[in-house]
N, CA, C and O of each residue as an XYZ file, in Angstrom:
416
protein
N      66.105     -2.251    207.614
C      65.663     -3.086    208.716
C      66.896     -3.469    209.541
O      67.984     -3.653    208.996
N      66.715     -3.586    210.843
C      67.828     -3.895    211.728
C      67.552     -5.190    212.484
O      66.531     -5.845    212.280
N      68.477     -5.536    213.352
C      68.347     -6.716    214.193
C      67.870     -6.244    215.565
O      68.481     -5.362    216.170
N      66.784     -6.830    216.051
C      66.280     -6.483    217.375
C      66.991     -7.337    218.414
O      67.078     -8.557    218.277
N      67.500     -6.678    219.460
C      68.190     -7.372    220.544
C      67.398     -7.121    221.826
O      67.259     -5.980    222.267
N      66.885     -8.189    222.413
C      66.145     -8.086    223.677
C      67.142     -8.145    224.829
O      67.989     -9.036    224.901
N      67.019     -7.186    225.713
C      67.981     -7.001    226.794
C      67.377     -7.439    228.129
O      66.268     -7.021    228.463
N      68.085     -8.275    228.901
C      67.567     -8.678    230.216
C      67.652     -7.512    231.204
O      68.449     -6.591    231.026
N      66.842     -7.565    232.218
C      66.777     -6.490    233.215
C      68.155     -6.124    233.753
O      68.460     -4.942    233.909
N      68.976     -7.103    234.033
C      70.276     -6.846    234.635
C      71.214     -6.030    233.734
O      72.142     -5.393    234.231
N      70.983     -6.044    232.427
C      71.830     -5.284    231.501
C      71.189     -3.978    231.029
O      71.795     -3.245    230.248
N      69.999     -3.684    231.483
C      69.299     -2.483    231.015
C      69.921     -1.186    231.496
O      69.603     -0.119    230.970
N      70.802     -1.256    232.485
C      71.510     -0.044    232.904
C      72.398      0.463    231.765
O      72.698      1.654    231.693
N      72.813     -0.431    230.888
C      73.652     -0.043    229.747
C      72.830      0.501    228.583
O      73.370      1.168    227.700
N      71.533      0.222    228.577
C      70.673      0.653    227.467
C      69.670      1.712    227.926
O      68.626      1.891    227.299
N      69.977      2.402    229.001
C      69.088      3.435    229.558
C      67.689      2.895    229.824
O      66.695      3.598    229.639
N      67.622      1.650    230.256
C      66.356      1.037    230.625
C      65.586      0.391    229.488
O      64.519     -0.180    229.712
N      66.107      0.472    228.275
C      65.395     -0.101    227.125
C      65.356     -1.620    227.213
O      66.366     -2.264    227.495
N      64.169     -2.188    226.968
C      63.994     -3.639    226.969
C      64.525     -4.265    225.689
O      64.891     -5.440    225.668
N      64.565     -3.478    224.628
C      65.067     -3.953    223.339
C      65.769     -2.803    222.637
O      65.358     -1.647    222.743
N      66.833     -3.137    221.920
C      67.576     -2.157    221.137
C      67.807     -2.738    219.752
O      67.608     -3.932    219.528
N      68.221     -1.897    218.839
C      68.518     -2.372    217.492
C      70.017     -2.320    217.263
O      70.727     -1.483    217.819
N      70.473     -3.240    216.430
C      71.882     -3.289    216.090
C      72.049     -3.819    214.687
O      71.078     -4.164    214.014
N      73.297     -3.879    214.254
C      73.575     -4.406    212.927
C      74.881     -5.187    212.951
O      75.689     -5.054    213.870
N      75.066     -5.995    211.931
C      76.257     -6.822    211.790
C      75.908     -8.061    210.993
O      74.735     -8.362    210.772
N      76.933     -8.776    210.564
C      76.684    -10.009    209.813
C      76.883    -11.248    210.678
O      76.460    -12.344    210.312
N      77.532    -11.069    211.829
C      77.700    -12.161    212.793
C      77.311    -11.640    214.169
O      77.203    -10.432    214.375
N      77.104    -12.545    215.096
C      76.780    -12.151    216.459
C      77.906    -11.291    217.041
O      77.636    -10.318    217.744
N      79.147    -11.636    216.759
C      80.284    -10.857    217.255
C      80.218     -9.413    216.753
O      80.444     -8.478    217.521
N      79.909     -9.233    215.474
C      79.792     -7.884    214.912
C      78.614     -7.141    215.520
O      78.699     -5.939    215.772
N      77.515     -7.848    215.757
C      76.351     -7.242    216.381
C      76.693     -6.737    217.782
O      76.315     -5.626    218.153
N      77.402     -7.543    218.552
C      77.794     -7.147    219.909
C      78.746     -5.960    219.854
O      78.645     -5.052    220.679
N      79.671     -5.952    218.894
C      80.561     -4.799    218.722
C      79.760     -3.541    218.401
O      80.061     -2.460    218.907
N      78.732     -3.688    217.552
C      77.879     -2.553    217.204
C      77.124     -2.051    218.434
O      77.013     -0.844    218.645
N      76.609     -2.972    219.240
C      75.916     -2.565    220.464
C      76.848     -1.801    221.389
O      76.441     -0.826    222.020
N      78.083     -2.236    221.470
C      79.067     -1.593    222.344
C      79.305     -0.135    221.943
O      79.564      0.704    222.806
N      79.221      0.179    220.646
C      79.452      1.555    220.214
C      78.362      2.503    220.730
O      78.617      3.693    220.917
N      77.167      1.990    220.958
C      76.066      2.825    221.436
C      75.712      2.604    222.897
O      75.054      3.440    223.517
N      76.153      1.470    223.450
C      75.821      1.113    224.833
C      77.099      0.632    225.523
O      77.264     -0.554    225.807
N      77.976      1.565    225.776
C      79.297      1.268    226.332
C      79.219      0.415    227.595
O      78.477      0.725    228.527
N      79.997     -0.662    227.607
C      80.081     -1.549    228.755
C      79.288     -2.827    228.609
O      79.502     -3.776    229.363
N      78.376     -2.871    227.654
C      77.526     -4.057    227.515
C      78.305     -5.264    226.999
O      78.035     -6.398    227.392
N      79.262     -5.018    226.128
C      80.028     -6.126    225.533
C      80.745     -6.939    226.600
O      80.743     -8.169    226.558
N      81.354     -6.255    227.547
C      82.110     -6.936    228.608
C      81.231     -7.876    229.424
O      81.721     -8.860    229.978
N      79.941     -7.580    229.501
C      79.013     -8.416    230.256
C      78.529     -9.625    229.460
O      77.998    -10.575    230.036
N      78.710     -9.595    228.135
C      78.203    -10.668    227.283
C      79.303    -11.616    226.830
O      79.098    -12.828    226.765
N      80.472    -11.062    226.518
C      81.569    -11.892    226.013
C      82.794    -11.788    226.903
O      83.004    -10.797    227.603
N      83.584    -12.828    226.852
C      84.858    -12.886    227.555
C      85.894    -13.241    226.510
O      85.994    -14.394    226.090
N      86.666    -12.250    226.090
C      87.617    -12.487    225.011
C      86.878    -12.645    223.706
O      86.214    -11.720    223.239
N      86.995    -13.822    223.118
C      86.334    -14.063    221.834
C      85.237    -15.128    221.926
O      84.900    -15.771    220.933
N      84.682    -15.305    223.139
C      83.585    -16.260    223.287
C      82.550    -15.732    224.277
O      82.831    -14.849    225.087
N      81.349    -16.295    224.189
C      80.285    -15.892    225.098
C      80.650    -16.250    226.527
O      81.278    -17.277    226.783
N      80.251    -15.392    227.451
C      80.471    -15.709    228.863
C      79.698    -16.977    229.217
O      78.649    -17.272    228.644
N      80.235    -17.695    230.152
C      79.685    -18.994    230.534
C      78.238    -18.917    231.008
O      77.439    -19.802    230.702
N      77.897    -17.877    231.744
C      76.566    -17.792    232.328
C      75.652    -16.803    231.600
O      74.742    -16.226    232.196
N      75.908    -16.618    230.302
C      75.043    -15.796    229.473
C      74.565    -16.660    228.320
O      75.369    -17.257    227.604
N      73.262    -16.724    228.146
C      72.675    -17.477    227.043
C      72.198    -16.490    225.987
O      71.582    -15.476    226.312
N      72.479    -16.785    224.730
C      72.064    -15.924    223.630
C      71.275    -16.778    222.643
O      71.700    -17.868    222.260
N      70.130    -16.264    222.246
C      69.254    -16.975    221.317
C      69.062    -16.142    220.061
O      68.825    -14.936    220.130
N      69.166    -16.793    218.927
C      68.889    -16.171    217.638
C      67.590    -16.765    217.133
O      67.519    -17.956    216.828
N      66.562    -15.934    217.044
C      65.243    -16.415    216.616
C      64.827    -17.657    217.411
O      64.355    -18.640    216.840
N      65.007    -17.600    218.726
C      64.635    -18.663    219.675
C      65.513    -19.909    219.608
O      65.154    -20.941    220.176
N      66.647    -19.833    218.932
C      67.573    -20.970    218.879
C      68.869    -20.605    219.600
O      69.467    -19.566    219.319
N      69.300    -21.454    220.524
C      70.514    -21.213    221.304
C      71.723    -21.175    220.375
O      71.991    -22.139    219.658
N      72.455    -20.052    220.390
C      73.591    -19.911    219.474
C      74.736    -20.861    219.801
O      75.599    -21.097    218.956
N      74.759    -21.407    221.006
C      75.812    -22.372    221.354
C      75.684    -23.643    220.507
O      76.658    -24.373    220.320
N      74.471    -23.901    219.998
C      74.258    -25.060    219.140
C      74.350    -24.686    217.664
O      74.182    -25.535    216.789
N      74.611    -23.437    217.400
C      74.827    -22.968    216.026
C      76.325    -22.766    215.861
O      77.087    -23.733    215.874
N      76.751    -21.521    215.706
C      78.181    -21.239    215.546
C      78.662    -20.267    216.614
O      79.615    -19.519    216.397
N      77.996    -20.278    217.775
C      78.318    -19.447    218.927
C      78.474    -17.980    218.528
O      77.592    -17.419    217.878
N      79.559    -17.373    218.903
C      79.784    -15.952    218.650
C      79.917    -15.649    217.154
O      79.756    -14.502    216.737
N      80.207    -16.658    216.361
C      80.359    -16.479    214.910
C      79.085    -16.781    214.133
O      79.102    -16.814    212.903
N      77.980    -17.001    214.842
C      76.696    -17.257    214.193
C      76.324    -16.075    213.303
O      76.419    -14.920    213.717
N      75.906    -16.373    212.096
C      75.497    -15.317    211.174
C      74.132    -14.771    211.564
O      73.232    -15.518    211.945
N      73.997    -13.454    211.462
C      72.733    -12.780    211.731
C      72.376    -11.930    210.516
O      73.238    -11.601    209.701
N      71.089    -11.576    210.405
C      70.645    -10.783    209.263
C      69.540     -9.826    209.704
O      68.910    -10.021    210.743
N      69.317     -8.801    208.905
C      68.242     -7.865    209.178
C      66.936     -8.618    209.403
O      66.616     -9.563    208.682
N      66.194     -8.186    210.407
C      64.926     -8.825    210.723
C      65.035     -9.918    211.765
O      64.018    -10.373    212.289
N      66.260    -10.352    212.080
C      66.445    -11.379    213.109
C      66.150    -10.801    214.493
O      66.196     -9.589    214.702
N      65.850    -11.690    215.420
C      65.668    -11.332    216.826
C      66.707    -12.059    217.655
O      66.850    -13.278    217.560
N      67.429    -11.309    218.462
C      68.438    -11.875    219.352
C      67.980    -11.596    220.780
O      67.613    -10.471    221.119
N      68.006    -12.626    221.601
C      67.626    -12.493    223.003
C      68.821    -12.861    223.861
O      69.427    -13.918    223.684
N      69.156    -11.975    224.796
C      70.249    -12.224    225.732
C      69.625    -12.530    227.083
O      68.818    -11.752    227.593
N      70.001    -13.669    227.664
C      69.461    -14.073    228.962
C      70.583    -14.515    229.887
O      71.460    -15.278    229.480
N      70.565    -14.044    231.124
C      71.532    -14.574    232.082
C      71.107    -15.987    232.461
O      69.916    -16.264    232.606
N      72.065    -16.865    232.618
C      71.756    -18.224    233.049
C      71.236    -18.167    234.477
O      71.704    -17.366    235.286
N      70.278    -19.010    234.777
C      69.690    -19.021    236.113
C      70.172    -20.268    236.834
O      70.068    -21.383    236.323
N      70.699    -20.056    238.024
C      71.164    -21.166    238.849
C      70.905    -20.786    240.294
O      70.658    -19.622    240.609
N      70.960    -21.738    241.133
C      70.780    -21.399    242.535
C      70.495    -22.625    243.358
O      70.523    -23.755    242.870
N      70.221    -22.376    244.612
C      69.962    -23.476    245.517
C      71.258    -24.030    246.074
O      72.332    -23.459    245.888
N      71.137    -25.123    246.741
C      72.314    -25.765    247.294
C      72.152    -27.273    247.162
O      71.081    -27.768    246.809
N      73.203    -27.976    247.443
C      73.161    -29.433    247.335
C      72.127    -30.016    248.293
O      71.556    -31.073    248.023
N      71.884    -29.338    249.404
C      70.932    -29.841    250.391
C      69.492    -29.518    250.011
O      68.571    -30.127    250.554
N      69.275    -28.589    249.107
C      67.926    -28.137    248.773
C      66.989    -29.248    248.322
O      65.832    -29.246    248.743
N      67.417    -30.206    247.485
C      66.466    -31.240    247.069
C      65.900    -32.069    248.213
O      64.829    -32.658    248.075
N      66.602    -32.123    249.336
C      66.145    -32.905    250.470
C      65.241    -32.105    251.399
O      64.631    -32.674    252.305
N      65.146    -30.814    251.193
C      64.359    -29.965    252.086
C      62.920    -30.462    252.139
O      62.318    -30.755    251.106
N      62.389    -30.552    253.314
C      61.002    -30.940    253.494
C      60.745    -32.445    253.431
O      59.608    -32.882    253.610
N      61.762    -33.225    253.183
C      61.572    -34.669    253.127
C      61.855    -35.293    254.484
O      62.640    -34.773    255.277
N      61.208    -36.403    254.728
C      61.468    -37.120    255.970
C      62.831    -37.791    255.897
O      63.279    -38.187    254.821
N      63.456    -37.912    256.987
C      64.739    -38.595    257.053
C      64.566    -40.023    256.576
O      63.648    -40.714    257.016
N      65.420    -40.469    255.699
C      65.368    -41.832    255.199
C      64.457    -42.030    253.997
O      64.518    -43.069    253.340
N      63.617    -41.049    253.701
C      62.720    -41.171    252.557
C      63.455    -40.840    251.265
O      64.354    -39.999    251.267
N      63.095    -41.474    250.186
C      63.709    -41.161    248.887
C      62.815    -40.320    248.116
O      63.141    -39.942    246.991
């Protein structure tokens, strides 16, 4: 049994369009290294040095790894890992859009 890794649309160019791939390792770092051996270039998009990139969220069985042991979180066969890009946008003026002047 392997670890299922769900891939966001933006990273599917590295997995030949696959929505999910399998990997192995005992920690998230090892899993990402394993993915890199079969999907060259994906690691650089997920980690920066020895930590997760700031705008990439990784979940182990629906739990944010940043609240576990981050890149050193232990993983095991049968686990599900989901990689999601952080979503941000808008502008400082956006919350006021459509409001009357002076209204709170």
